[in-house]
Backbone and ligand atoms as CSV (ligand in chain L), in Angstrom:
chain,resi,resn,atom,element,x,y,z
A,1,MET,N,N,80.731,126.417,120.467
A,1,MET,CA,C,80.396,126.521,119.056
A,1,MET,C,C,80.764,125.274,118.371
A,2,GLU,N,N,79.878,125.015,117.411
A,2,GLU,CA,C,80.140,123.775,116.521
A,2,GLU,C,C,81.466,123.827,115.862
A,3,GLN,N,N,82.113,122.680,115.776
A,3,GLN,CA,C,83.341,122.524,115.149
A,3,GLN,C,C,83.375,121.503,114.109
A,4,THR,N,N,84.247,121.573,113.078
A,4,THR,CA,C,84.422,120.658,111.960
A,4,THR,C,C,85.852,120.451,111.659
A,5,PHE,N,N,86.090,119.222,111.128
A,5,PHE,CA,C,87.465,118.953,110.719
A,5,PHE,C,C,87.576,119.107,109.202
A,6,VAL,N,N,88.517,119.870,108.686
A,6,VAL,CA,C,88.791,120.016,107.302
A,6,VAL,C,C,90.210,119.671,107.006
A,7,MET,N,N,90.388,119.058,105.900
A,7,MET,CA,C,91.817,118.691,105.471
A,7,MET,C,C,91.968,119.029,103.930
A,8,ILE,N,N,92.910,119.853,103.706
A,8,ILE,CA,C,93.406,120.161,102.390
A,8,ILE,C,C,94.318,118.872,101.936
A,9,LYS,N,N,93.823,118.133,100.971
A,9,LYS,CA,C,94.491,116.869,100.506
A,9,LYS,C,C,95.743,117.235,99.794
A,10,PRO,N,N,96.691,116.222,99.623
A,10,PRO,CA,C,97.951,116.529,98.966
A,10,PRO,C,C,97.850,117.265,97.584
A,11,ASP,N,N,96.843,117.038,96.820
A,11,ASP,CA,C,96.734,117.760,95.493
A,11,ASP,C,C,96.519,119.312,95.749
A,12,GLY,N,N,95.769,119.600,96.799
A,12,GLY,CA,C,95.421,120.988,97.176
A,12,GLY,C,C,96.645,121.667,97.551
A,13,VAL,N,N,97.529,120.959,98.351
A,13,VAL,CA,C,98.846,121.564,98.824
A,13,VAL,C,C,99.650,121.773,97.620
A,14,GLN,N,N,99.891,120.718,96.780
A,14,GLN,CA,C,100.763,120.740,95.681
A,14,GLN,C,C,100.433,121.770,94.699
A,15,ARG,N,N,99.126,121.988,94.496
A,15,ARG,CA,C,98.635,122.978,93.496
A,15,ARG,C,C,98.629,124.415,94.074
A,16,GLY,N,N,98.984,124.579,95.295
A,16,GLY,CA,C,99.052,125.995,95.819
A,16,GLY,C,C,97.691,126.549,96.156
A,17,LEU,N,N,96.797,125.676,96.599
A,17,LEU,CA,C,95.483,126.162,96.866
A,17,LEU,C,C,95.149,126.365,98.304
A,18,VAL,N,N,96.179,126.248,99.215
A,18,VAL,CA,C,95.951,126.381,100.673
A,18,VAL,C,C,95.433,127.730,100.995
A,19,GLY,N,N,96.023,128.780,100.515
A,19,GLY,CA,C,95.501,130.098,100.851
A,19,GLY,C,C,94.012,130.353,100.369
A,20,GLU,N,N,93.869,129.963,99.045
A,20,GLU,CA,C,92.532,130.150,98.542
A,20,GLU,C,C,91.437,129.467,99.381
A,21,ILE,N,N,91.709,128.247,99.809
A,21,ILE,CA,C,90.760,127.420,100.547
A,21,ILE,C,C,90.566,127.926,101.958
A,22,ILE,N,N,91.563,128.328,102.563
A,22,ILE,CA,C,91.571,128.927,103.895
A,22,ILE,C,C,90.703,130.183,103.905
A,23,SER,N,N,90.980,130.986,102.808
A,23,SER,CA,C,90.289,132.281,102.553
A,23,SER,C,C,88.742,132.121,102.429
A,24,ARG,N,N,88.309,131.109,101.925
A,24,ARG,CA,C,86.859,130.876,101.667
A,24,ARG,C,C,86.137,130.622,103.050
A,25,PHE,N,N,86.858,129.908,103.895
A,25,PHE,CA,C,86.249,129.609,105.272
A,25,PHE,C,C,86.250,130.801,106.148
A,26,GLU,N,N,87.430,131.450,106.005
A,26,GLU,CA,C,87.675,132.693,106.824
A,26,GLU,C,C,86.647,133.824,106.485
A,27,LYS,N,N,86.513,133.993,105.101
A,27,LYS,CA,C,85.713,135.098,104.604
A,27,LYS,C,C,84.300,134.942,105.041
A,28,LYS,N,N,83.798,133.635,105.104
A,28,LYS,CA,C,82.371,133.207,105.460
A,28,LYS,C,C,82.133,133.688,106.882
A,29,GLY,N,N,83.214,133.727,107.676
A,29,GLY,CA,C,82.983,134.061,109.054
A,29,GLY,C,C,83.272,133.072,110.059
A,30,PHE,N,N,83.843,131.870,109.631
A,30,PHE,CA,C,84.230,130.747,110.582
A,30,PHE,C,C,85.575,131.104,111.218
A,31,TYR,N,N,85.748,130.491,112.406
A,31,TYR,CA,C,86.940,130.658,113.069
A,31,TYR,C,C,87.969,129.590,112.983
A,32,LEU,N,N,89.131,129.845,112.565
A,32,LEU,CA,C,90.202,128.812,112.478
A,32,LEU,C,C,90.739,128.543,113.820
A,33,LYS,N,N,90.564,127.354,114.288
A,33,LYS,CA,C,90.894,127.028,115.723
A,33,LYS,C,C,92.098,125.958,115.834
A,34,GLY,N,N,92.500,125.378,114.694
A,34,GLY,CA,C,93.591,124.523,114.628
A,34,GLY,C,C,93.997,124.453,113.247
A,35,LEU,N,N,95.384,124.305,113.078
A,35,LEU,CA,C,96.071,124.280,111.679
A,35,LEU,C,C,97.327,123.613,111.769
A,36,LYS,N,N,97.635,122.566,110.951
A,36,LYS,CA,C,98.935,122.050,110.874
A,36,LYS,C,C,99.185,121.403,109.528
A,37,MET,N,N,100.360,121.422,109.168
A,37,MET,CA,C,100.726,120.604,107.823
A,37,MET,C,C,101.382,119.308,108.321
A,38,VAL,N,N,100.823,118.219,107.860
A,38,VAL,CA,C,101.359,116.886,108.263
A,38,VAL,C,C,101.463,115.945,107.200
A,39,SER,N,N,102.457,115.097,107.217
A,39,SER,CA,C,102.535,113.903,106.203
A,39,SER,C,C,102.102,112.728,107.044
A,40,VAL,N,N,100.924,112.136,106.767
A,40,VAL,CA,C,100.534,111.043,107.635
A,40,VAL,C,C,100.974,109.761,107.164
A,41,GLU,N,N,101.090,108.859,108.163
A,41,GLU,CA,C,101.420,107.463,107.938
A,41,GLU,C,C,100.232,106.705,107.230
A,42,ARG,N,N,100.534,105.612,106.463
A,42,ARG,CA,C,99.528,104.779,105.922
A,42,ARG,C,C,98.494,104.330,106.962
A,43,SER,N,N,98.871,103.862,108.135
A,43,SER,CA,C,97.982,103.363,109.166
A,43,SER,C,C,97.012,104.476,109.638
A,44,PHE,N,N,97.601,105.730,109.723
A,44,PHE,CA,C,96.824,106.802,110.083
A,44,PHE,C,C,95.635,107.204,109.058
A,45,ALA,N,N,96.108,107.177,107.889
A,45,ALA,CA,C,95.131,107.458,106.698
A,45,ALA,C,C,94.044,106.343,106.781
A,46,GLU,N,N,94.449,105.110,106.980
A,46,GLU,CA,C,93.473,104.022,106.977
A,46,GLU,C,C,92.510,104.227,108.135
A,47,LYS,N,N,92.956,104.680,109.291
A,47,LYS,CA,C,92.146,104.957,110.429
A,47,LYS,C,C,91.150,105.972,110.111
A,48,HIS,N,N,91.667,107.196,109.483
A,48,HIS,CA,C,90.767,108.274,109.187
A,48,HIS,C,C,89.580,107.825,108.221
A,49,TYR,N,N,89.984,106.964,107.275
A,49,TYR,CA,C,88.900,106.565,106.350
A,49,TYR,C,C,88.467,105.117,106.645
A,50,ALA,N,N,88.538,104.700,107.808
A,50,ALA,CA,C,88.090,103.352,108.253
A,50,ALA,C,C,86.725,102.927,107.752
A,51,ASP,N,N,85.787,103.983,107.766
A,51,ASP,CA,C,84.389,103.692,107.397
A,51,ASP,C,C,84.293,103.319,105.853
A,52,LEU,N,N,85.314,103.636,105.138
A,52,LEU,CA,C,85.436,103.286,103.663
A,52,LEU,C,C,86.192,102.069,103.272
A,53,SER,N,N,86.603,101.360,104.274
A,53,SER,CA,C,87.679,100.300,104.089
A,53,SER,C,C,87.120,99.188,103.116
A,54,ALA,N,N,85.811,99.066,102.979
A,54,ALA,CA,C,85.307,98.007,102.118
A,54,ALA,C,C,85.106,98.526,100.636
A,55,LYS,N,N,85.308,99.799,100.402
A,55,LYS,CA,C,85.087,100.348,99.138
A,55,LYS,C,C,86.240,100.028,98.199
A,56,PRO,N,N,85.826,99.787,96.871
A,56,PRO,CA,C,86.851,99.340,95.901
A,56,PRO,C,C,87.951,100.493,95.715
A,57,PHE,N,N,87.702,101.681,95.972
A,57,PHE,CA,C,88.594,102.754,95.787
A,57,PHE,C,C,89.424,103.072,97.156
A,58,PHE,N,N,89.269,102.251,98.154
A,58,PHE,CA,C,89.938,102.501,99.336
A,58,PHE,C,C,91.478,102.481,99.317
A,59,ALA,N,N,92.009,101.572,98.648
A,59,ALA,CA,C,93.496,101.517,98.546
A,59,ALA,C,C,94.078,102.728,97.766
A,60,GLY,N,N,93.353,103.090,96.668
A,60,GLY,CA,C,93.722,104.288,96.003
A,60,GLY,C,C,93.650,105.563,96.731
A,61,LEU,N,N,92.654,105.555,97.564
A,61,LEU,CA,C,92.312,106.738,98.352
A,61,LEU,C,C,93.473,106.929,99.402
A,62,VAL,N,N,93.852,105.806,100.041
A,62,VAL,CA,C,94.887,105.857,101.065
A,62,VAL,C,C,96.183,106.297,100.317
A,63,GLU,N,N,96.533,105.733,99.226
A,63,GLU,CA,C,97.736,106.218,98.517
A,63,GLU,C,C,97.728,107.667,98.233
A,64,TYR,N,N,96.559,108.148,97.814
A,64,TYR,CA,C,96.419,109.588,97.474
A,64,TYR,C,C,96.658,110.391,98.757
A,65,ILE,N,N,96.134,110.003,99.911
A,65,ILE,CA,C,96.219,110.858,101.062
A,65,ILE,C,C,97.664,110.866,101.658
A,66,ILE,N,N,98.442,109.725,101.388
A,66,ILE,CA,C,99.771,109.687,101.940
A,66,ILE,C,C,100.756,110.149,100.906
A,67,SER,N,N,100.302,110.638,99.753
A,67,SER,CA,C,101.298,110.980,98.677
A,67,SER,C,C,101.956,112.301,98.850
A,68,GLY,N,N,101.635,113.042,99.890
A,68,GLY,CA,C,102.250,114.331,100.176
A,68,GLY,C,C,101.651,114.879,101.385
A,69,PRO,N,N,102.275,116.005,101.880
A,69,PRO,CA,C,101.644,116.720,103.064
A,69,PRO,C,C,100.269,117.094,102.865
A,70,VAL,N,N,99.483,117.084,103.903
A,70,VAL,CA,C,98.123,117.657,103.952
A,70,VAL,C,C,98.124,118.798,104.917
A,71,VAL,N,N,97.100,119.648,104.856
A,71,VAL,CA,C,96.825,120.705,105.868
A,71,VAL,C,C,95.604,120.276,106.618
A,72,ALA,N,N,95.819,120.084,107.849
A,72,ALA,CA,C,94.698,119.663,108.739
A,72,ALA,C,C,94.212,120.801,109.521
A,73,MET,N,N,92.934,121.072,109.652
A,73,MET,CA,C,92.381,122.275,110.272
A,73,MET,C,C,91.154,121.982,111.021
A,74,VAL,N,N,90.916,122.766,112.076
A,74,VAL,CA,C,89.648,122.817,112.736
A,74,VAL,C,C,88.919,124.179,112.526
A,75,TRP,N,N,87.726,124.110,112.111
A,75,TRP,CA,C,86.948,125.404,111.913
A,75,TRP,C,C,85.723,125.327,112.845
A,76,ALA,N,N,85.391,126.606,113.407
A,76,ALA,CA,C,84.280,126.599,114.277
A,76,ALA,C,C,83.327,127.625,113.799
A,77,GLY,N,N,82.036,127.501,114.175
A,77,GLY,CA,C,81.007,128.459,113.836
A,77,GLY,C,C,79.603,127.731,113.756
A,78,LYS,N,N,78.607,128.704,113.701
A,78,LYS,CA,C,77.224,128.114,113.660
A,78,LYS,C,C,77.049,127.294,112.445
A,79,ASN,N,N,76.569,126.021,112.623
A,79,ASN,CA,C,76.306,125.033,111.551
A,79,ASN,C,C,77.510,124.820,110.634
A,80,VAL,N,N,78.681,124.884,111.268
A,80,VAL,CA,C,79.900,124.789,110.379
A,80,VAL,C,C,80.028,123.419,109.614
A,81,VAL,N,N,79.440,122.361,110.235
A,81,VAL,CA,C,79.569,120.986,109.660
A,81,VAL,C,C,78.817,120.990,108.361
A,82,VAL,N,N,77.584,121.405,108.316
A,82,VAL,CA,C,76.752,121.424,107.078
A,82,VAL,C,C,77.092,122.516,106.153
A,83,THR,N,N,77.311,123.702,106.682
A,83,THR,CA,C,77.752,124.777,105.832
A,83,THR,C,C,79.154,124.556,105.227
A,84,GLY,N,N,79.998,123.974,106.039
A,84,GLY,CA,C,81.334,123.637,105.477
A,84,GLY,C,C,81.221,122.674,104.297
A,85,ARG,N,N,80.423,121.715,104.385
A,85,ARG,CA,C,80.207,120.786,103.315
A,85,ARG,C,C,79.630,121.484,102.101
A,86,LYS,N,N,78.809,122.492,102.346
A,86,LYS,CA,C,78.239,123.228,101.169
A,86,LYS,C,C,79.314,123.928,100.479
A,87,ILE,N,N,80.218,124.710,101.274
A,87,ILE,CA,C,81.288,125.429,100.725
A,87,ILE,C,C,82.277,124.487,99.918
A,88,ILE,N,N,82.393,123.237,100.503
A,88,ILE,CA,C,83.224,122.276,99.784
A,88,ILE,C,C,82.614,121.794,98.488
A,89,GLY,N,N,81.420,121.449,98.476
A,89,GLY,CA,C,80.619,120.937,97.332
A,89,GLY,C,C,80.681,119.398,97.275
A,90,ALA,N,N,79.846,118.902,96.258
A,90,ALA,CA,C,79.689,117.401,96.233
A,90,ALA,C,C,80.931,116.671,95.989
A,91,THR,N,N,80.949,115.502,96.552
A,91,THR,CA,C,82.162,114.633,96.554
A,91,THR,C,C,82.782,114.546,95.070
A,92,ASN,N,N,81.930,114.261,94.087
A,92,ASN,CA,C,82.502,114.277,92.737
A,92,ASN,C,C,82.508,115.721,92.076
A,93,PRO,N,N,83.584,116.228,91.817
A,93,PRO,CA,C,83.685,117.640,91.375
A,93,PRO,C,C,82.848,117.765,90.033
A,94,ALA,N,N,82.538,116.695,89.286
A,94,ALA,CA,C,81.693,116.776,88.173
A,94,ALA,C,C,80.316,117.200,88.547
A,95,ASP,N,N,79.922,116.959,89.753
A,95,ASP,CA,C,78.565,117.277,90.275
A,95,ASP,C,C,78.570,118.476,91.195
A,96,SER,N,N,79.754,118.987,91.547
A,96,SER,CA,C,79.835,120.099,92.497
A,96,SER,C,C,79.496,121.386,91.850
A,97,ALA,N,N,78.586,122.194,92.488
A,97,ALA,CA,C,78.151,123.475,91.852
A,97,ALA,C,C,79.341,124.429,91.756
A,98,PRO,N,N,79.335,125.248,90.640
A,98,PRO,CA,C,80.274,126.351,90.659
A,98,PRO,C,C,80.067,127.266,91.841
A,99,GLY,N,N,81.152,127.773,92.323
A,99,GLY,CA,C,81.140,128.528,93.562
A,99,GLY,C,C,81.546,127.760,94.797
A,100,THR,N,N,81.471,126.437,94.635
A,100,THR,CA,C,82.013,125.579,95.735
A,100,THR,C,C,83.486,125.271,95.452
A,101,ILE,N,N,84.172,124.942,96.478
A,101,ILE,CA,C,85.685,124.636,96.305
A,101,ILE,C,C,85.922,123.588,95.247
A,102,ARG,N,N,85.229,122.424,95.352
A,102,ARG,CA,C,85.436,121.350,94.421
A,102,ARG,C,C,84.889,121.766,93.028
A,103,GLY,N,N,83.718,122.471,92.956
A,103,GLY,CA,C,83.194,122.912,91.737
A,103,GLY,C,C,84.058,123.852,91.012
A,104,ASP,N,N,84.822,124.651,91.761
A,104,ASP,CA,C,85.690,125.641,91.084
A,104,ASP,C,C,87.082,125.218,90.887
A,105,LEU,N,N,87.545,124.210,91.679
A,105,LEU,CA,C,89.013,123.977,91.708
A,105,LEU,C,C,89.389,122.564,91.464
A,106,ALA,N,N,88.490,121.678,91.159
A,106,ALA,CA,C,88.713,120.280,90.937
A,106,ALA,C,C,87.993,119.589,89.792
A,107,ILE,N,N,88.475,118.537,89.215
A,107,ILE,CA,C,87.810,117.793,88.132
A,107,ILE,C,C,87.407,116.403,88.442
A,108,GLU,N,N,88.385,115.672,89.102
A,108,GLU,CA,C,88.100,114.263,89.303
A,108,GLU,C,C,87.824,113.924,90.811
A,109,ILE,N,N,87.075,112.884,90.943
A,109,ILE,CA,C,86.658,112.426,92.392
A,109,ILE,C,C,87.890,112.071,93.209
A,110,GLY,N,N,88.785,111.355,92.634
A,110,GLY,CA,C,89.977,110.982,93.219
A,110,GLY,C,C,91.081,112.080,93.403
A,111,ARG,N,N,90.749,113.309,93.029
A,111,ARG,CA,C,91.636,114.398,93.247
A,111,ARG,C,C,90.795,115.692,93.608
A,112,ASN,N,N,90.027,115.527,94.608
A,112,ASN,CA,C,89.040,116.497,94.933
A,112,ASN,C,C,89.384,117.569,96.029
A,113,VAL,N,N,90.663,117.657,96.252
A,113,VAL,CA,C,91.419,118.649,96.947
A,113,VAL,C,C,91.104,118.883,98.418
A,114,ILE,N,N,90.013,118.372,98.895
A,114,ILE,CA,C,89.580,118.770,100.310
A,114,ILE,C,C,88.730,117.708,100.922
A,115,HIS,N,N,88.743,117.620,102.237
A,115,HIS,CA,C,87.957,116.724,103.003
A,115,HIS,C,C,87.268,117.697,104.084
A,116,GLY,N,N,85.964,117.405,104.278
A,116,GLY,CA,C,85.283,117.978,105.404
A,116,GLY,C,C,84.342,116.975,106.065
A,117,SER,N,N,84.346,116.966,107.483
A,117,SER,CA,C,83.508,115.988,108.202
A,117,SER,C,C,82.088,116.023,107.676
A,118,ASP,N,N,81.426,114.927,107.751
A,118,ASP,CA,C,80.066,114.826,107.187
A,118,ASP,C,C,78.949,114.876,108.215
A,119,SER,N,N,79.405,114.875,109.538
A,119,SER,CA,C,78.328,115.051,110.582
A,119,SER,C,C,78.964,115.530,111.824
A,120,ILE,N,N,78.245,115.907,112.833
A,120,ILE,CA,C,78.804,116.473,114.084
A,120,ILE,C,C,79.637,115.316,114.753
A,121,GLU,N,N,79.018,114.105,114.683
A,121,GLU,CA,C,79.705,112.904,115.266
A,121,GLU,C,C,81.037,112.578,114.680
A,122,SER,N,N,81.104,112.623,113.262
A,122,SER,CA,C,82.358,112.349,112.631
A,122,SER,C,C,83.340,113.525,112.882
A,123,ALA,N,N,82.877,114.755,112.946
A,123,ALA,CA,C,83.773,115.806,113.238
A,123,ALA,C,C,84.399,115.705,114.623
A,124,SER,N,N,83.629,115.249,115.556
A,124,SER,CA,C,84.375,115.174,116.855
A,124,SER,C,C,85.303,114.007,116.866
A,125,LYS,N,N,85.013,112.930,116.185
A,125,LYS,CA,C,85.938,111.876,116.048
A,125,LYS,C,C,87.268,112.295,115.321
A,126,GLU,N,N,86.961,112.886,114.204
A,126,GLU,CA,C,88.165,113.322,113.378
A,126,GLU,C,C,89.017,114.484,114.071
A,127,ILE,N,N,88.451,115.239,114.864
A,127,ILE,CA,C,89.132,116.368,115.529
A,127,ILE,C,C,89.974,115.636,116.602
A,128,ALA,N,N,89.408,114.630,117.373
A,128,ALA,CA,C,90.143,113.929,118.369
A,128,ALA,C,C,91.321,113.130,117.685
A,129,LEU,N,N,91.126,112.565,116.560
A,129,LEU,CA,C,92.153,111.814,115.858
A,129,LEU,C,C,93.305,112.703,115.425
A,130,TRP,N,N,93.010,113.792,114.749
A,130,TRP,CA,C,93.894,114.637,114.240
A,130,TRP,C,C,94.574,115.711,115.126
A,131,PHE,N,N,93.785,116.136,116.138
A,131,PHE,CA,C,94.283,117.147,117.090
A,131,PHE,C,C,94.214,116.624,118.528
A,132,PRO,N,N,94.912,115.471,118.868
A,132,PRO,CA,C,94.836,115.061,120.207
A,132,PRO,C,C,95.325,116.145,121.173
A,133,GLU,N,N,96.193,117.019,120.735
A,133,GLU,CA,C,96.783,118.010,121.627
A,133,GLU,C,C,95.714,119.154,121.874
A,134,GLY,N,N,94.558,119.174,121.182
A,134,GLY,CA,C,93.530,120.169,121.426
A,134,GLY,C,C,93.728,121.318,120.498
A,135,VAL,N,N,92.813,122.196,120.556
A,135,VAL,CA,C,92.846,123.346,119.605
A,135,VAL,C,C,92.697,124.663,120.330
A,136,ALA,N,N,92.873,125.815,119.617
A,136,ALA,CA,C,92.868,127.084,120.386
A,136,ALA,C,C,91.428,127.482,120.669
A,137,GLU,N,N,91.336,128.107,121.878
A,137,GLU,CA,C,90.025,128.621,122.328
A,137,GLU,C,C,90.051,130.183,122.068
A,138,TRP,N,N,89.383,130.653,121.046
A,138,TRP,CA,C,89.373,132.165,120.874
A,138,TRP,C,C,88.115,132.471,120.130
A,139,GLN,N,N,87.800,133.815,120.317
A,139,GLN,CA,C,86.704,134.320,119.505
A,139,GLN,C,C,86.993,135.663,118.916
A,140,SER,N,N,86.726,135.924,117.762
A,140,SER,CA,C,87.044,137.225,117.132
A,140,SER,C,C,86.338,138.383,117.761
A,141,ASN,N,N,86.972,139.578,117.793
A,141,ASN,CA,C,86.345,140.794,118.220
A,141,ASN,C,C,85.213,141.137,117.251
A,142,LEU,N,N,85.284,140.563,115.996
A,142,LEU,CA,C,84.221,140.958,115.026
A,142,LEU,C,C,82.980,140.092,115.262
A,143,HIS,N,N,82.989,139.158,116.312
A,143,HIS,CA,C,81.827,138.276,116.547
A,143,HIS,C,C,80.491,139.025,116.314
A,144,PRO,N,N,80.181,140.124,117.023
A,144,PRO,CA,C,78.938,140.742,116.896
A,144,PRO,C,C,78.610,141.295,115.413
A,145,TRP,N,N,79.593,141.326,114.687
A,145,TRP,CA,C,79.469,141.801,113.264
A,145,TRP,C,C,79.202,140.620,112.361
A,146,ILE,N,N,79.260,139.415,112.805
A,146,ILE,CA,C,78.996,138.191,112.038
A,146,ILE,C,C,77.761,137.502,112.504
A,147,TYR,N,N,77.605,137.544,113.877
A,147,TYR,CA,C,76.492,136.817,114.550
A,147,TYR,C,C,75.544,137.776,115.205
A,148,GLU,N,N,74.233,137.650,115.096
A,148,GLU,CA,C,73.309,138.578,115.768
A,148,GLU,C,C,72.864,137.994,117.175
L,1,ADP,P1,P,83.404,113.056,100.945
L,1,ADP,O1,O,84.883,113.330,100.878
L,1,ADP,O2,O,82.701,114.081,100.045
L,1,ADP,O3,O,82.825,113.056,102.488
L,1,ADP,P2,P,83.281,110.152,100.830
L,1,ADP,O4,O,83.346,110.111,102.328
L,1,ADP,O5,O,82.175,109.328,100.216
L,1,ADP,O6,O,83.159,111.642,100.361
L,1,ADP,O7,O,84.613,109.626,100.226
L,1,ADP,C1,C,85.919,110.019,100.747
L,1,ADP,C2,C,86.799,110.357,99.618
L,1,ADP,O8,O,87.088,109.133,98.872
L,1,ADP,C3,C,86.295,111.286,98.550
L,1,ADP,O9,O,86.392,112.732,99.046
L,1,ADP,C4,C,87.114,110.947,97.351
L,1,ADP,O10,O,88.472,111.585,97.462
L,1,ADP,C5,C,87.310,109.457,97.541
L,1,ADP,N1,N,86.294,108.759,96.711
L,1,ADP,C6,C,84.909,108.694,97.015
L,1,ADP,N2,N,84.302,107.977,96.026
L,1,ADP,C7,C,85.207,107.613,95.159
L,1,ADP,C8,C,85.213,106.954,93.924
L,1,ADP,N3,N,84.103,106.397,93.477
L,1,ADP,N4,N,86.395,106.728,93.263
L,1,ADP,C9,C,87.582,107.308,93.706
L,1,ADP,N5,N,87.620,107.966,94.931
L,1,ADP,C10,C,86.504,108.170,95.583
């Protein structure tokens, strides 16, 4: 089954949004396969966002990600990468539709509470980076009630 990497950023943790965010993915029918709270080193944050290293906001982004613990997760399910991005909403909360996580819970682009992989390829890279120990292999008994 397709997997994606989702991270609740330090503002999401500090604001007590962990349960709310997990609940949205869970209720959709996706499976939680990995979960941990971690405070990452600067070099790790730089590696995670390496593709953005030339952007003017890169330094601020790294400061933001290392400013407190994050909740790192792996979610699985049909089309979870694309659908997960829809659940999360547009990068800038000012453009995120109501009903999305960023549309409902955030205001500024630099405090947009959550990260989700943007492709199957980046999902597999990010899962390998954040969960080198691997993730849980399981499937809910409710599977036939969610998937036909
Ligand atoms: P996404 O997180 O939606 O995949 P990007 O990969 O383009 O978006 O950017 C990564 C993160 O960098 C964003 O979620 C946001 O926290 C931050 N970011 C992006 N663009 C800006 C910007 N113009 N100013 C400040 N922070 C930004």
